[in-house]
PyMOL Python script that loads the backbone (N, CA, C, O; Angstrom):
from pymol import cmd

cmd.read_pdbstr("""\
ATOM      1  N   MET A   1      15.498   1.136  -6.586  1.00  0.00           N
ATOM      2  CA  MET A   1      14.387  -0.164  -6.851  1.00  0.00           C
ATOM      3  C   MET A   1      14.209   0.563  -8.547  1.00  0.00           C
ATOM      4  O   MET A   1      14.051   1.735  -8.887  1.00  0.00           O
ATOM      5  N   LYS A   2      14.302  -0.547  -9.255  1.00  0.00           N
ATOM      6  CA  LYS A   2      14.254  -1.000 -10.742  1.00  0.00           C
ATOM      7  C   LYS A   2      12.895  -0.052 -10.576  1.00  0.00           C
ATOM      8  O   LYS A   2      12.437   0.197  -9.460  1.00  0.00           O
ATOM      9  N   CYS A   3      12.274   0.472 -11.859  1.00  0.00           N
ATOM     10  CA  CYS A   3      11.086   1.046 -12.463  1.00  0.00           C
ATOM     11  C   CYS A   3      10.057  -0.055 -13.221  1.00  0.00           C
ATOM     12  O   CYS A   3      10.205  -0.790 -14.197  1.00  0.00           O
ATOM     13  N   THR A   4       8.753   0.235 -12.132  1.00  0.00           N
ATOM     14  CA  THR A   4       8.100  -1.122 -12.595  1.00  0.00           C
ATOM     15  C   THR A   4       7.139  -0.911 -14.246  1.00  0.00           C
ATOM     16  O   THR A   4       6.278  -1.750 -14.510  1.00  0.00           O
ATOM     17  N   ILE A   5       7.359   0.042 -15.047  1.00  0.00           N
ATOM     18  CA  ILE A   5       7.035   0.364 -16.046  1.00  0.00           C
ATOM     19  C   ILE A   5       7.363  -0.955 -16.977  1.00  0.00           C
ATOM     20  O   ILE A   5       8.119  -1.844 -16.585  1.00  0.00           O
ATOM     21  N   LYS A   6       6.858  -0.969 -17.961  1.00  0.00           N
ATOM     22  CA  LYS A   6       7.445  -2.726 -18.676  1.00  0.00           C
ATOM     23  C   LYS A   6       8.253  -1.734 -19.534  1.00  0.00           C
ATOM     24  O   LYS A   6       7.747  -0.673 -19.900  1.00  0.00           O
ATOM     25  N   GLY A   7       9.512  -2.087 -19.853  1.00  0.00           N
ATOM     26  CA  GLY A   7      10.470  -1.630 -21.143  1.00  0.00           C
ATOM     27  C   GLY A   7      11.131  -0.615 -20.263  1.00  0.00           C
ATOM     28  O   GLY A   7      12.087  -0.491 -21.028  1.00  0.00           O
ATOM     29  N   CYS A   8      11.514   0.495 -18.964  1.00  0.00           N
ATOM     30  CA  CYS A   8      12.004   1.396 -18.595  1.00  0.00           C
ATOM     31  C   CYS A   8      12.853   1.185 -17.696  1.00  0.00           C
ATOM     32  O   CYS A   8      12.645   0.863 -16.526  1.00  0.00           O
ATOM     33  N   PRO A   9      13.984   1.389 -18.311  1.00  0.00           N
ATOM     34  CA  PRO A   9      14.836   0.954 -18.288  1.00  0.00           C
ATOM     35  C   PRO A   9      15.837   1.993 -15.970  1.00  0.00           C
ATOM     36  O   PRO A   9      16.753   1.732 -15.190  1.00  0.00           O
ATOM     37  N   GLY A  10      14.865   2.902 -16.097  1.00  0.00           N
ATOM     38  CA  GLY A  10      14.809   3.288 -14.580  1.00  0.00           C
ATOM     39  C   GLY A  10      15.359   3.244 -13.451  1.00  0.00           C
ATOM     40  O   GLY A  10      15.910   2.203 -13.093  1.00  0.00           O
ATOM     41  N   GLU A  11      15.338   4.095 -12.837  1.00  0.00           N
ATOM     42  CA  GLU A  11      15.468   3.820 -11.133  1.00  0.00           C
ATOM     43  C   GLU A  11      14.614   4.257 -10.354  1.00  0.00           C
ATOM     44  O   GLU A  11      15.033   5.280  -9.811  1.00  0.00           O
ATOM     45  N   TYR A  12      13.532   3.955 -10.006  1.00  0.00           N
ATOM     46  CA  TYR A  12      13.463   5.006  -7.904  1.00  0.00           C
ATOM     47  C   TYR A  12      13.694   5.549  -7.808  1.00  0.00           C
ATOM     48  O   TYR A  12      14.773   5.600  -8.397  1.00  0.00           O
ATOM     49  N   GLU A  13      13.377   6.905  -7.065  1.00  0.00           N
ATOM     50  CA  GLU A  13      14.563   7.794  -6.570  1.00  0.00           C
ATOM     51  C   GLU A  13      13.877   8.904  -4.947  1.00  0.00           C
ATOM     52  O   GLU A  13      13.308   9.996  -4.952  1.00  0.00           O
ATOM     53  N   GLU A  14      14.099   8.393  -4.286  1.00  0.00           N
ATOM     54  CA  GLU A  14      13.309   9.521  -3.581  1.00  0.00           C
ATOM     55  C   GLU A  14      13.095  11.085  -3.874  1.00  0.00           C
ATOM     56  O   GLU A  14      13.780  11.282  -4.878  1.00  0.00           O
ATOM     57  N   ARG A  15      12.529  12.219  -3.529  1.00  0.00           N
ATOM     58  CA  ARG A  15      11.796  13.700  -3.830  1.00  0.00           C
ATOM     59  C   ARG A  15      10.855  13.558  -3.560  1.00  0.00           C
ATOM     60  O   ARG A  15      10.215  12.506  -3.587  1.00  0.00           O
ATOM     61  N   LYS A  16      10.410  14.961  -3.108  1.00  0.00           N
ATOM     62  CA  LYS A  16       9.858  15.806  -2.610  1.00  0.00           C
ATOM     63  C   LYS A  16       8.484  16.204  -4.066  1.00  0.00           C
ATOM     64  O   LYS A  16       9.035  16.962  -4.864  1.00  0.00           O
ATOM     65  N   ILE A  17       7.307  15.957  -4.428  1.00  0.00           N
ATOM     66  CA  ILE A  17       6.192  16.117  -5.492  1.00  0.00           C
ATOM     67  C   ILE A  17       5.375  17.411  -5.155  1.00  0.00           C
ATOM     68  O   ILE A  17       5.776  18.086  -4.207  1.00  0.00           O
ATOM     69  N   VAL A  18       4.488  17.736  -5.706  1.00  0.00           N
ATOM     70  CA  VAL A  18       3.297  18.363  -5.821  1.00  0.00           C
ATOM     71  C   VAL A  18       2.092  17.429  -6.148  1.00  0.00           C
ATOM     72  O   VAL A  18       1.935  17.057  -7.311  1.00  0.00           O
ATOM     73  N   HIS A  19       1.375  17.102  -5.325  1.00  0.00           N
ATOM     74  CA  HIS A  19       0.224  15.982  -5.684  1.00  0.00           C
ATOM     75  C   HIS A  19      -1.320  16.657  -5.795  1.00  0.00           C
ATOM     76  O   HIS A  19      -1.728  17.415  -4.915  1.00  0.00           O
ATOM     77  N   THR A  20      -1.614  16.527  -6.222  1.00  0.00           N
ATOM     78  CA  THR A  20      -3.010  16.714  -6.468  1.00  0.00           C
ATOM     79  C   THR A  20      -4.338  16.246  -6.817  1.00  0.00           C
ATOM     80  O   THR A  20      -4.547  15.501  -7.774  1.00  0.00           O
ATOM     81  N   VAL A  21      -5.399  16.767  -5.893  1.00  0.00           N
ATOM     82  CA  VAL A  21      -6.551  15.535  -6.163  1.00  0.00           C
ATOM     83  C   VAL A  21      -7.922  15.690  -5.810  1.00  0.00           C
ATOM     84  O   VAL A  21      -8.198  15.185  -4.722  1.00  0.00           O
ATOM     85  N   ARG A  22      -8.326  15.928  -6.069  1.00  0.00           N
ATOM     86  CA  ARG A  22     -10.248  16.553  -6.080  1.00  0.00           C
ATOM     87  C   ARG A  22     -10.424  15.326  -4.622  1.00  0.00           C
ATOM     88  O   ARG A  22      -9.979  14.246  -4.234  1.00  0.00           O
ATOM     89  N   HIS A  23     -11.277  16.279  -4.279  1.00  0.00           N
ATOM     90  CA  HIS A  23     -11.545  15.739  -2.640  1.00  0.00           C
ATOM     91  C   HIS A  23     -13.338  16.262  -2.261  1.00  0.00           C
ATOM     92  O   HIS A  23     -13.272  16.801  -1.157  1.00  0.00           O
ATOM     93  N   HIS A  24     -13.980  16.274  -2.476  1.00  0.00           N
ATOM     94  CA  HIS A  24     -15.493  16.636  -2.749  1.00  0.00           C
ATOM     95  C   HIS A  24     -15.880  18.024  -3.491  1.00  0.00           C
ATOM     96  O   HIS A  24     -16.400  19.079  -3.128  1.00  0.00           O
ATOM     97  N   GLY A  25     -15.185  17.317  -5.158  1.00  0.00           N
ATOM     98  CA  GLY A  25     -15.833  18.425  -6.160  1.00  0.00           C
ATOM     99  C   GLY A  25     -14.409  19.865  -5.516  1.00  0.00           C
ATOM    100  O   GLY A  25     -14.894  20.996  -5.529  1.00  0.00           O
ATOM    101  N   GLN A  26     -13.367  19.824  -5.184  1.00  0.00           N
ATOM    102  CA  GLN A  26     -12.562  20.605  -4.795  1.00  0.00           C
ATOM    103  C   GLN A  26     -11.618  19.913  -5.207  1.00  0.00           C
ATOM    104  O   GLN A  26     -11.626  18.685  -5.120  1.00  0.00           O
ATOM    105  N   VAL A  27     -10.291  20.851  -5.916  1.00  0.00           N
ATOM    106  CA  VAL A  27      -9.368  20.599  -6.736  1.00  0.00           C
ATOM    107  C   VAL A  27      -8.067  20.441  -5.102  1.00  0.00           C
ATOM    108  O   VAL A  27      -8.237  21.552  -4.601  1.00  0.00           O
ATOM    109  N   ILE A  28      -7.303  19.906  -4.432  1.00  0.00           N
ATOM    110  CA  ILE A  28      -6.257  20.172  -3.131  1.00  0.00           C
ATOM    111  C   ILE A  28      -5.442  20.164  -4.129  1.00  0.00           C
ATOM    112  O   ILE A  28      -5.726  19.668  -5.219  1.00  0.00           O
ATOM    113  N   VAL A  29      -4.162  20.810  -3.802  1.00  0.00           N
ATOM    114  CA  VAL A  29      -2.653  21.122  -4.178  1.00  0.00           C
ATOM    115  C   VAL A  29      -2.395  20.908  -2.706  1.00  0.00           C
ATOM    116  O   VAL A  29      -2.960  21.553  -1.823  1.00  0.00           O
ATOM    117  N   ILE A  30      -1.115  19.545  -2.413  1.00  0.00           N
ATOM    118  CA  ILE A  30      -0.638  19.011  -1.528  1.00  0.00           C
ATOM    119  C   ILE A  30       1.417  19.632  -1.668  1.00  0.00           C
ATOM    120  O   ILE A  30       1.930  18.927  -2.536  1.00  0.00           O
ATOM    121  N   ASP A  31       1.904  20.096  -1.395  1.00  0.00           N
ATOM    122  CA  ASP A  31       3.055  20.419  -1.490  1.00  0.00           C
ATOM    123  C   ASP A  31       4.008  19.555  -0.975  1.00  0.00           C
ATOM    124  O   ASP A  31       3.490  18.946  -0.039  1.00  0.00           O
ATOM    125  N   HIS A  32       5.309  19.173  -1.170  1.00  0.00           N
ATOM    126  CA  HIS A  32       6.348  18.655  -0.313  1.00  0.00           C
ATOM    127  C   HIS A  32       5.710  17.447   0.139  1.00  0.00           C
ATOM    128  O   HIS A  32       5.747  17.030   1.296  1.00  0.00           O
ATOM    129  N   VAL A  33       5.036  16.828  -0.978  1.00  0.00           N
ATOM    130  CA  VAL A  33       5.022  14.715  -0.623  1.00  0.00           C
ATOM    131  C   VAL A  33       6.220  14.467  -0.697  1.00  0.00           C
ATOM    132  O   VAL A  33       7.111  15.118  -1.242  1.00  0.00           O
ATOM    133  N   PRO A  34       6.274  13.239   0.014  1.00  0.00           N
ATOM    134  CA  PRO A  34       7.692  12.473  -0.256  1.00  0.00           C
ATOM    135  C   PRO A  34       6.844  11.310  -1.707  1.00  0.00           C
ATOM    136  O   PRO A  34       5.709  10.844  -1.805  1.00  0.00           O
ATOM    137  N   ALA A  35       7.814  11.242  -2.414  1.00  0.00           N
ATOM    138  CA  ALA A  35       7.410   9.678  -3.415  1.00  0.00           C
ATOM    139  C   ALA A  35       8.808   9.624  -3.635  1.00  0.00           C
ATOM    140  O   ALA A  35       9.677  10.435  -3.316  1.00  0.00           O
ATOM    141  N   GLU A  36       8.908   8.264  -4.382  1.00  0.00           N
ATOM    142  CA  GLU A  36       9.602   7.636  -5.041  1.00  0.00           C
ATOM    143  C   GLU A  36       9.403   7.600  -6.981  1.00  0.00           C
ATOM    144  O   GLU A  36       8.528   7.067  -7.663  1.00  0.00           O
ATOM    145  N   VAL A  37      10.594   8.390  -7.375  1.00  0.00           N
ATOM    146  CA  VAL A  37      10.029   9.168  -8.632  1.00  0.00           C
ATOM    147  C   VAL A  37      10.742   8.096 -10.071  1.00  0.00           C
ATOM    148  O   VAL A  37      11.854   7.704  -9.718  1.00  0.00           O
ATOM    149  N   CYS A  38      10.476   7.716 -11.118  1.00  0.00           N
ATOM    150  CA  CYS A  38      11.569   7.024 -12.150  1.00  0.00           C
ATOM    151  C   CYS A  38      11.982   8.359 -12.512  1.00  0.00           C
ATOM    152  O   CYS A  38      11.299   9.288 -12.944  1.00  0.00           O
ATOM    153  N   SER A  39      13.881   8.260 -12.125  1.00  0.00           N
ATOM    154  CA  SER A  39      14.633   8.898 -13.231  1.00  0.00           C
ATOM    155  C   SER A  39      13.897   9.540 -14.531  1.00  0.00           C
ATOM    156  O   SER A  39      13.571  10.669 -14.896  1.00  0.00           O
ATOM    157  N   VAL A  40      13.783   7.780 -15.199  1.00  0.00           N
ATOM    158  CA  VAL A  40      13.874   8.135 -16.892  1.00  0.00           C
ATOM    159  C   VAL A  40      12.224   8.630 -17.303  1.00  0.00           C
ATOM    160  O   VAL A  40      11.905   9.677 -17.867  1.00  0.00           O
ATOM    161  N   CYS A  41      11.078   7.231 -16.699  1.00  0.00           N
ATOM    162  CA  CYS A  41       9.968   7.768 -17.271  1.00  0.00           C
ATOM    163  C   CYS A  41       8.975   9.281 -16.519  1.00  0.00           C
ATOM    164  O   CYS A  41       8.070   9.907 -17.071  1.00  0.00           O
ATOM    165  N   GLY A  42       9.546   9.492 -15.179  1.00  0.00           N
ATOM    166  CA  GLY A  42       8.721   9.883 -14.062  1.00  0.00           C
ATOM    167  C   GLY A  42       7.584   9.301 -13.539  1.00  0.00           C
ATOM    168  O   GLY A  42       6.646   9.954 -13.081  1.00  0.00           O
ATOM    169  N   ASP A  43       7.636   7.986 -13.595  1.00  0.00           N
ATOM    170  CA  ASP A  43       6.158   7.015 -13.275  1.00  0.00           C
ATOM    171  C   ASP A  43       6.462   7.364 -11.586  1.00  0.00           C
ATOM    172  O   ASP A  43       7.609   7.734 -11.335  1.00  0.00           O
ATOM    173  N   ILE A  44       5.468   7.260 -10.409  1.00  0.00           N
ATOM    174  CA  ILE A  44       5.105   8.065  -9.260  1.00  0.00           C
ATOM    175  C   ILE A  44       4.854   6.835  -8.314  1.00  0.00           C
ATOM    176  O   ILE A  44       4.049   5.970  -8.661  1.00  0.00           O
ATOM    177  N   LEU A  45       5.709   6.721  -6.816  1.00  0.00           N
ATOM    178  CA  LEU A  45       4.785   5.772  -6.305  1.00  0.00           C
ATOM    179  C   LEU A  45       4.988   6.312  -4.831  1.00  0.00           C
ATOM    180  O   LEU A  45       5.951   6.824  -4.261  1.00  0.00           O
ATOM    181  N   LEU A  46       3.802   6.021  -4.471  1.00  0.00           N
ATOM    182  CA  LEU A  46       3.831   6.562  -3.241  1.00  0.00           C
ATOM    183  C   LEU A  46       3.611   5.360  -1.933  1.00  0.00           C
ATOM    184  O   LEU A  46       2.891   4.365  -2.005  1.00  0.00           O
ATOM    185  N   LYS A  47       4.461   5.789  -0.744  1.00  0.00           N
ATOM    186  CA  LYS A  47       4.266   4.331   0.457  1.00  0.00           C
ATOM    187  C   LYS A  47       2.768   4.572   0.517  1.00  0.00           C
ATOM    188  O   LYS A  47       2.102   5.453  -0.025  1.00  0.00           O
ATOM    189  N   PRO A  48       2.415   3.612   1.279  1.00  0.00           N
ATOM    190  CA  PRO A  48       1.326   3.340   2.284  1.00  0.00           C
ATOM    191  C   PRO A  48       1.134   4.959   3.329  1.00  0.00           C
ATOM    192  O   PRO A  48       0.350   5.904   3.240  1.00  0.00           O
ATOM    193  N   GLU A  49       2.022   4.710   4.062  1.00  0.00           N
ATOM    194  CA  GLU A  49       2.039   5.734   5.079  1.00  0.00           C
ATOM    195  C   GLU A  49       1.721   7.176   4.552  1.00  0.00           C
ATOM    196  O   GLU A  49       0.990   7.954   5.165  1.00  0.00           O
ATOM    197  N   THR A  50       2.367   7.478   3.300  1.00  0.00           N
ATOM    198  CA  THR A  50       2.403   8.363   2.454  1.00  0.00           C
ATOM    199  C   THR A  50       0.795   9.115   2.171  1.00  0.00           C
ATOM    200  O   THR A  50       0.314  10.245   2.259  1.00  0.00           O
ATOM    201  N   ILE A  51       0.246   7.484   1.714  1.00  0.00           N
ATOM    202  CA  ILE A  51      -1.368   7.894   1.045  1.00  0.00           C
ATOM    203  C   ILE A  51      -2.245   7.599   2.838  1.00  0.00           C
ATOM    204  O   ILE A  51      -3.471   7.714   2.860  1.00  0.00           O
ATOM    205  N   ARG A  52      -1.858   7.416   3.530  1.00  0.00           N
ATOM    206  CA  ARG A  52      -2.444   7.361   4.864  1.00  0.00           C
ATOM    207  C   ARG A  52      -2.601   8.676   5.352  1.00  0.00           C
ATOM    208  O   ARG A  52      -3.475   9.036   6.140  1.00  0.00           O
ATOM    209  N   ARG A  53      -1.587   9.481   4.776  1.00  0.00           N
ATOM    210  CA  ARG A  53      -0.910  10.746   6.117  1.00  0.00           C
ATOM    211  C   ARG A  53      -1.753  11.884   5.202  1.00  0.00           C
ATOM    212  O   ARG A  53      -2.305  12.877   5.676  1.00  0.00           O
ATOM    213  N   ILE A  54      -1.730  11.618   4.203  1.00  0.00           N
ATOM    214  CA  ILE A  54      -2.801  12.602   2.907  1.00  0.00           C
ATOM    215  C   ILE A  54      -4.291  12.531   3.384  1.00  0.00           C
ATOM    216  O   ILE A  54      -5.059  13.455   3.652  1.00  0.00           O
ATOM    217  N   GLU A  55      -4.488  11.172   3.416  1.00  0.00           N
ATOM    218  CA  GLU A  55      -5.867  11.013   3.917  1.00  0.00           C
ATOM    219  C   GLU A  55      -6.732  11.647   4.792  1.00  0.00           C
ATOM    220  O   GLU A  55      -7.873  12.111   4.794  1.00  0.00           O
ATOM    221  N   LYS A  56      -5.317  11.431   5.906  1.00  0.00           N
ATOM    222  CA  LYS A  56      -6.160  12.096   6.981  1.00  0.00           C
ATOM    223  C   LYS A  56      -5.689  13.670   7.101  1.00  0.00           C
ATOM    224  O   LYS A  56      -5.959  14.260   8.147  1.00  0.00           O
ATOM    225  N   LEU A  57      -5.230  14.123   6.408  1.00  0.00           N
ATOM    226  CA  LEU A  57      -4.795  15.279   6.175  1.00  0.00           C
ATOM    227  C   LEU A  57      -5.850  15.912   5.482  1.00  0.00           C
ATOM    228  O   LEU A  57      -5.968  17.137   5.472  1.00  0.00           O
ATOM    229  N   LEU A  58      -6.813  14.960   4.761  1.00  0.00           N
ATOM    230  CA  LEU A  58      -7.903  15.311   3.835  1.00  0.00           C
ATOM    231  C   LEU A  58      -9.261  15.694   4.604  1.00  0.00           C
ATOM    232  O   LEU A  58      -9.952  16.664   4.291  1.00  0.00           O
ATOM    233  N   GLN A  59      -9.551  14.810   5.647  1.00  0.00           N
ATOM    234  CA  GLN A  59     -10.100  14.639   6.692  1.00  0.00           C
ATOM    235  C   GLN A  59     -10.659  16.099   7.212  1.00  0.00           C
ATOM    236  O   GLN A  59     -11.741  16.606   6.919  1.00  0.00           O
ATOM    237  N   THR A  60      -9.367  16.778   8.281  1.00  0.00           N
ATOM    238  CA  THR A  60      -9.003  17.816   8.669  1.00  0.00           C
ATOM    239  C   THR A  60     -10.001  19.334   7.697  1.00  0.00           C
ATOM    240  O   THR A  60     -10.464  19.572   6.581  1.00  0.00           O
ATOM    241  N   THR A  61      -9.838  20.086   9.275  1.00  0.00           N
ATOM    242  CA  THR A  61     -11.072  20.940   8.710  1.00  0.00           C
ATOM    243  C   THR A  61     -10.060  22.160   8.688  1.00  0.00           C
ATOM    244  O   THR A  61     -10.473  23.251   8.295  1.00  0.00           O
ATOM    245  N   SER A  62      -8.846  22.017   9.069  1.00  0.00           N
ATOM    246  CA  SER A  62      -7.991  23.625   9.337  1.00  0.00           C
ATOM    247  C   SER A  62      -8.100  23.528   7.394  1.00  0.00           C
ATOM    248  O   SER A  62      -8.313  22.761   6.455  1.00  0.00           O
ATOM    249  N   ARG A  63      -7.668  25.363   7.866  1.00  0.00           N
ATOM    250  CA  ARG A  63      -7.374  26.108   6.720  1.00  0.00           C
ATOM    251  C   ARG A  63      -6.260  25.732   6.127  1.00  0.00           C
ATOM    252  O   ARG A  63      -5.221  25.456   6.727  1.00  0.00           O
ATOM    253  N   PRO A  64      -6.500  25.688   4.300  1.00  0.00           N
ATOM    254  CA  PRO A  64      -4.393  25.640   3.643  1.00  0.00           C
ATOM    255  C   PRO A  64      -3.950  26.409   4.037  1.00  0.00           C
ATOM    256  O   PRO A  64      -4.462  27.283   4.737  1.00  0.00           O
ATOM    257  N   VAL A  65      -2.776  26.297   3.673  1.00  0.00           N
ATOM    258  CA  VAL A  65      -1.342  27.093   3.810  1.00  0.00           C
ATOM    259  C   VAL A  65      -1.286  28.625   3.158  1.00  0.00           C
ATOM    260  O   VAL A  65      -0.733  29.678   3.474  1.00  0.00           O
ATOM    261  N   ASN A  66      -2.208  28.155   2.012  1.00  0.00           N
ATOM    262  CA  ASN A  66      -1.975  28.887   0.604  1.00  0.00           C
ATOM    263  C   ASN A  66      -3.256  28.780  -0.438  1.00  0.00           C
ATOM    264  O   ASN A  66      -3.991  27.795  -0.372  1.00  0.00           O
ATOM    265  N   THR A  67      -3.449  29.629  -1.217  1.00  0.00           N
ATOM    266  CA  THR A  67      -4.084  29.250  -2.408  1.00  0.00           C
ATOM    267  C   THR A  67      -3.200  29.425  -3.277  1.00  0.00           C
ATOM    268  O   THR A  67      -2.027  29.794  -3.219  1.00  0.00           O
ATOM    269  N   VAL A  68      -4.495  28.848  -4.838  1.00  0.00           N
ATOM    270  CA  VAL A  68      -3.776  28.419  -5.774  1.00  0.00           C
ATOM    271  C   VAL A  68      -4.497  28.764  -6.725  1.00  0.00           C
ATOM    272  O   VAL A  68      -5.671  28.409  -6.625  1.00  0.00           O
ATOM    273  N   PRO A  69      -4.067  29.645  -8.109  1.00  0.00           N
ATOM    274  CA  PRO A  69      -5.140  29.907  -8.938  1.00  0.00           C
ATOM    275  C   PRO A  69      -5.374  28.411 -10.006  1.00  0.00           C
ATOM    276  O   PRO A  69      -4.502  27.664 -10.449  1.00  0.00           O
ATOM    277  N   LEU A  70      -6.989  28.342 -10.202  1.00  0.00           N
ATOM    278  CA  LEU A  70      -7.378  26.777 -11.215  1.00  0.00           C
ATOM    279  C   LEU A  70      -7.900  27.457 -12.232  1.00  0.00           C
ATOM    280  O   LEU A  70      -8.694  28.388 -12.097  1.00  0.00           O
ATOM    281  N   TYR A  71      -7.419  26.961 -13.446  1.00  0.00           N
ATOM    282  CA  TYR A  71      -7.536  27.707 -14.681  1.00  0.00           C
ATOM    283  C   TYR A  71      -8.344  25.792 -15.893  1.00  0.00           C
ATOM    284  O   TYR A  71      -7.858  24.675 -16.070  1.00  0.00           O
ATOM    285  N   GLU A  72      -9.473  26.359 -16.292  1.00  0.00           N
ATOM    286  CA  GLU A  72     -10.441  25.178 -17.059  1.00  0.00           C
ATOM    287  C   GLU A  72      -9.484  24.833 -18.149  1.00  0.00           C
ATOM    288  O   GLU A  72      -9.002  25.794 -18.748  1.00  0.00           O
ATOM    289  N   TYR A  73      -9.110  23.599 -18.524  1.00  0.00           N
ATOM    290  CA  TYR A  73      -9.091  23.564 -19.632  1.00  0.00           C
ATOM    291  C   TYR A  73     -10.130  23.522 -20.797  1.00  0.00           C
ATOM    292  O   TYR A  73     -10.090  22.444 -21.390  1.00  0.00           O
ATOM    293  N   ALA A  74     -11.003  24.360 -21.259  1.00  0.00           N
ATOM    294  CA  ALA A  74     -12.047  24.441 -21.824  1.00  0.00           C
ATOM    295  C   ALA A  74     -11.788  23.705 -23.427  1.00  0.00           C
ATOM    296  O   ALA A  74     -12.713  23.649 -24.238  1.00  0.00           O
TER     297      ALA A  74
END
""", "prot")
cmd.dss("prot")
cmd.show_as("cartoon", "prot")
cmd.util.cbc("prot")
cmd.orient("prot")
């Protein structure tokens, strides 16, 4: 599919990305999220079912698989 960003000649391709979201004041990092990524500008599209799965994951009380350091840009 052609990129939806005006003037970008790129095409979307399926990739796995690292998705970061702030949820209830915490930064949550989710690895291996399926997404469509533009090969030229890097624009990212998530399918509705992917978004629903992320929302469901955020509602669970399970512990994360790993933790990551968080640096603050001051």
